[in-house]
C-alpha positions as CSV (number, residue, x, y, z in Angstrom):
1,M,-22.4,-42.8,-36.0
2,V,-19.2,-44.2,-37.5
3,A,-16.2,-45.1,-35.5
4,A,-14.2,-42.1,-36.6
5,D,-17.0,-39.8,-35.2
6,R,-17.0,-41.4,-31.8
7,P,-15.8,-39.2,-29.0
8,Q,-12.7,-40.1,-27.1
9,A,-12.8,-41.1,-23.4
10,A,-13.8,-38.4,-20.9
11,L,-13.5,-37.6,-17.2
12,Y,-16.3,-36.3,-15.1
13,E,-15.6,-34.3,-12.0
14,C,-18.5,-35.3,-9.8
15,V,-20.5,-34.7,-6.7
16,V,-22.2,-37.8,-5.4
17,G,-25.1,-37.2,-3.0
18,H,-27.1,-39.7,-0.8
19,T,-30.3,-38.6,1.0
20,R,-32.2,-40.9,3.4
21,T,-35.6,-39.6,4.6
22,T,-37.0,-42.5,6.7
23,P,-37.0,-43.9,9.4
24,L,-34.5,-41.1,10.1
25,R,-33.0,-38.3,8.0
26,H,-29.4,-38.5,6.9
27,S,-27.5,-37.1,3.9
28,F,-24.0,-36.6,2.7
29,T,-22.1,-35.5,-0.4
30,Q,-18.7,-36.8,-1.7
31,R,-16.6,-35.5,-4.5
32,T,-14.9,-37.9,-6.9
33,Y,-14.3,-38.4,-10.6
34,L,-15.6,-41.0,-13.1
35,W,-14.5,-42.2,-16.5
36,L,-16.7,-42.4,-19.6
37,T,-15.1,-44.7,-22.1
38,D,-16.1,-46.6,-25.3
39,L,-15.5,-50.3,-24.5
40,D,-13.9,-50.7,-28.0
41,R,-11.7,-47.6,-27.6
42,P,-10.2,-47.6,-24.1
43,P,-8.2,-44.5,-23.1
44,R,-4.5,-44.4,-24.1
45,L,-2.3,-42.9,-21.5
46,P,1.4,-42.5,-20.9
47,R,3.0,-45.5,-19.3
48,L,3.5,-43.7,-16.0
49,L,-0.2,-42.9,-15.6
50,R,-1.6,-46.4,-16.5
51,P,-1.5,-47.7,-12.9
52,F,-4.0,-44.9,-12.0
53,A,-6.5,-45.8,-14.7
54,R,-7.0,-49.5,-15.4
55,F,-10.2,-51.2,-16.5
56,D,-10.0,-54.8,-15.6
57,P,-12.7,-57.4,-16.8
58,R,-12.4,-59.1,-13.4
59,D,-14.1,-56.1,-11.9
60,H,-17.2,-56.4,-13.9
61,F,-20.1,-58.9,-14.5
62,A,-18.9,-62.4,-13.6
63,G,-15.3,-61.4,-13.7
64,T,-14.4,-64.3,-15.9
65,A,-14.7,-62.9,-19.5
66,P,-11.6,-61.9,-21.4
67,T,-12.9,-58.3,-21.8
68,I,-15.5,-56.1,-20.2
69,R,-17.4,-56.0,-23.5
70,A,-17.4,-59.8,-23.6
71,G,-18.8,-59.9,-20.1
72,L,-21.6,-57.5,-21.1
73,E,-22.4,-59.5,-24.2
74,R,-22.7,-62.7,-22.2
75,Y,-25.1,-61.0,-19.8
76,L,-27.2,-59.5,-22.6
77,T,-27.3,-62.8,-24.5
78,A,-28.8,-64.4,-21.4
79,Q,-31.5,-61.6,-21.5
80,G,-32.3,-62.3,-25.1
81,I,-30.3,-59.5,-26.6
82,T,-27.6,-60.1,-29.2
83,L,-25.2,-57.3,-30.2
84,E,-24.6,-57.0,-33.9
85,P,-21.2,-56.0,-35.4
86,G,-20.7,-52.3,-35.0
87,A,-22.8,-52.0,-31.8
88,R,-21.4,-49.4,-29.5
89,V,-21.1,-49.5,-25.7
90,L,-20.2,-46.5,-23.4
91,M,-19.3,-47.3,-19.9
92,L,-19.3,-44.9,-16.9
93,A,-17.2,-46.2,-14.0
94,H,-14.3,-45.8,-11.7
95,A,-11.1,-47.1,-13.0
96,R,-8.6,-49.1,-10.8
97,V,-6.2,-46.7,-9.0
98,L,-3.0,-48.5,-7.9
99,G,-4.8,-51.8,-8.0
100,H,-7.9,-50.8,-6.1
101,V,-11.4,-50.1,-7.4
102,F,-15.0,-50.1,-6.0
103,N,-17.9,-49.3,-8.3
104,P,-21.2,-49.0,-6.4
105,L,-22.8,-48.3,-9.8
106,T,-21.4,-48.9,-13.3
107,L,-23.6,-47.8,-16.3
108,Y,-23.4,-49.1,-19.8
109,W,-25.3,-47.3,-22.6
110,V,-25.7,-49.8,-25.6
111,Q,-26.4,-48.5,-29.0
112,A,-26.9,-50.3,-32.4
113,A,-24.4,-49.6,-35.2
114,D,-26.7,-46.9,-36.6
115,G,-26.6,-45.1,-33.2
116,A,-30.1,-46.1,-32.1
117,P,-30.3,-46.8,-28.3
118,L,-30.9,-50.5,-27.5
119,C,-30.8,-50.6,-23.7
120,T,-28.9,-49.5,-20.6
121,V,-27.4,-51.8,-18.1
122,A,-26.9,-50.7,-14.5
123,E,-24.3,-53.0,-12.7
124,V,-24.5,-52.6,-8.9
125,H,-21.9,-53.8,-6.4
126,N,-22.4,-54.0,-2.7
127,T,-19.8,-53.9,0.0
128,Y,-20.2,-57.7,0.5
129,G,-18.5,-58.5,-2.8
130,E,-21.8,-59.3,-4.6
131,R,-22.9,-58.0,-8.0
132,H,-26.2,-57.6,-9.7
133,C,-27.3,-56.1,-13.1
134,Y,-30.5,-54.3,-14.0
135,L,-31.5,-54.2,-17.6
136,L,-33.1,-50.9,-18.3
137,R,-35.2,-49.6,-21.2
138,P,-35.2,-45.9,-20.6
139,G,-37.7,-43.6,-22.2
140,A,-36.9,-40.4,-24.0
141,D,-36.3,-38.8,-20.6
142,G,-33.7,-41.4,-19.7
143,Q,-35.9,-42.8,-17.0
144,A,-36.7,-46.4,-16.1
145,D,-38.4,-48.3,-13.3
146,V,-37.2,-51.7,-12.1
147,P,-38.0,-53.9,-9.0
148,K,-35.3,-53.9,-6.4
149,D,-33.7,-57.3,-6.5
150,F,-30.4,-56.8,-4.7
151,Y,-29.3,-56.1,-1.1
152,V,-27.2,-53.0,-1.0
153,S,-27.7,-50.9,2.1
154,P,-27.9,-53.1,5.3
155,F,-30.6,-50.8,6.5
156,F,-33.1,-51.6,3.7
157,P,-34.7,-54.9,3.0
158,V,-34.9,-56.2,-0.6
159,D,-38.2,-54.8,-1.6
160,G,-39.7,-51.9,-3.4
161,A,-38.5,-50.5,-6.7
162,Y,-36.0,-48.2,-8.2
163,R,-36.7,-45.2,-10.4
164,M,-33.5,-44.6,-12.3
165,R,-32.9,-41.5,-14.4
166,V,-29.8,-42.3,-16.4
167,P,-29.5,-40.2,-19.6
168,E,-26.3,-40.7,-21.6
169,P,-24.0,-38.0,-20.4
170,G,-22.9,-35.1,-22.6
171,E,-21.2,-32.0,-21.3
172,R,-22.9,-32.7,-18.0
173,L,-23.5,-35.8,-16.1
174,D,-26.9,-35.9,-14.3
175,L,-28.0,-39.2,-12.8
176,T,-30.7,-40.0,-10.1
177,V,-31.5,-43.4,-8.5
178,Q,-34.5,-43.3,-6.1
179,L,-35.8,-46.1,-4.0
180,R,-39.6,-46.3,-3.9
181,R,-41.5,-48.3,-1.3
182,G,-45.2,-47.8,-1.9
183,E,-45.8,-44.1,-1.3
184,Q,-42.5,-43.6,0.4
185,R,-39.3,-42.3,-1.2
186,P,-36.8,-43.3,1.5
187,F,-33.6,-43.0,-0.4
188,T,-32.3,-41.0,-3.3
189,A,-28.8,-41.0,-4.8
190,T,-27.6,-38.4,-7.3
191,V,-24.5,-38.0,-9.4
192,R,-23.8,-34.6,-11.0
193,G,-20.6,-33.8,-12.9
194,E,-19.0,-31.8,-15.6
195,R,-17.1,-33.3,-18.6
196,R,-13.3,-32.9,-18.9
197,P,-11.0,-34.3,-21.6
198,A,-9.3,-37.6,-20.6
199,S,-5.9,-36.1,-21.1
200,P,-2.9,-36.7,-18.9
201,R,-3.1,-33.1,-17.6
202,H,-6.8,-33.5,-16.5
203,L,-6.2,-37.0,-15.1
204,L,-3.3,-35.7,-13.0
205,A,-5.5,-32.8,-11.8
206,A,-8.2,-35.3,-10.8
207,L,-5.7,-37.5,-9.0
208,L,-4.3,-34.5,-7.0
209,R,-7.8,-33.4,-6.0
210,H,-9.1,-37.0,-5.2
211,P,-6.1,-39.3,-4.3
212,W,-7.1,-42.9,-3.8
213,S,-10.6,-41.9,-5.0
214,T,-12.0,-45.5,-5.0
215,V,-10.8,-46.1,-1.5
216,Q,-12.5,-43.0,-0.4
217,V,-15.8,-44.1,-2.0
218,S,-15.8,-47.5,-0.2
219,A,-14.5,-46.0,3.1
220,G,-17.2,-43.3,2.9
221,I,-20.0,-45.8,2.5
222,R,-18.8,-47.7,5.6
223,H,-18.3,-44.6,7.6
224,H,-21.8,-43.4,7.0
225,G,-23.1,-47.0,7.6
226,I,-21.4,-46.9,11.1
227,R,-23.0,-43.5,11.8
228,L,-26.5,-44.8,11.0
229,F,-26.0,-47.9,13.1
230,L,-24.9,-45.7,16.1
231,K,-28.0,-43.7,15.6
232,G,-30.0,-46.8,16.2
233,L,-31.0,-47.8,12.6
234,P,-31.7,-51.5,12.6
235,V,-29.7,-53.8,10.3
236,Q,-31.9,-55.9,7.9
237,P,-31.0,-59.5,7.3
238,R,-29.0,-60.1,4.1
239,P,-30.7,-62.8,2.0
240,H,-28.8,-65.2,-0.2
241,H,-28.3,-63.6,-3.6
242,P,-28.6,-66.2,-6.4
243,T,-26.2,-65.8,-9.3
244,Q,-27.9,-64.1,-12.2
245,E,-28.1,-65.8,-15.5
246,G,-25.3,-64.5,-17.7
247,L,-23.1,-63.7,-14.6
248,T,-21.6,-67.1,-14.2
């Protein structure tokens, strides 16, 4: 796929769902919107709207690279993957809104210059300010299994594995992340959404429907964490998380 054929940035109006099945049942849904953008072709917006849609390299990977793509390339190099000229990266993430952002999960679909998929990177942030990346090699069904190596929910220890179904989005966004602990499936997160053009009109509509969207995401996580704690769910100790190679 040549650069001229690459689609412009898009917005996805989403419903995020969390379902916990053990040791107690708890579920919730939250509406938000996400951006899909080519890292080499960020969205161009009128000046008045730019404070509502910023993509800052400080918010991704080590936060020290000059661009988000440079941070991704540093991480991939540490994993033995070198991006050749013309390689394409699509990122699905929240943008900064008036200076605030929280991305529980950012996805990067990495393609060779000829359009062949190379890998997918799942960048996870927890509410303690820590970051961790999972290098995925999804099959034709967009699915990959990886060991859980990162403390996210305070109610789960760092064990088990994730099954991630992360196909590159088209007209619809359809993601699933499921925690597996032996025969148990104690937690499943889903993201479902529909594609919209990343036009000023559609961004304004999304802002009106979801003002301070990233604040709502982080506040919602804490709100439901408090509810689980009050229900008597024990907090698991948070282990030290060593800095990943490529995230320094």
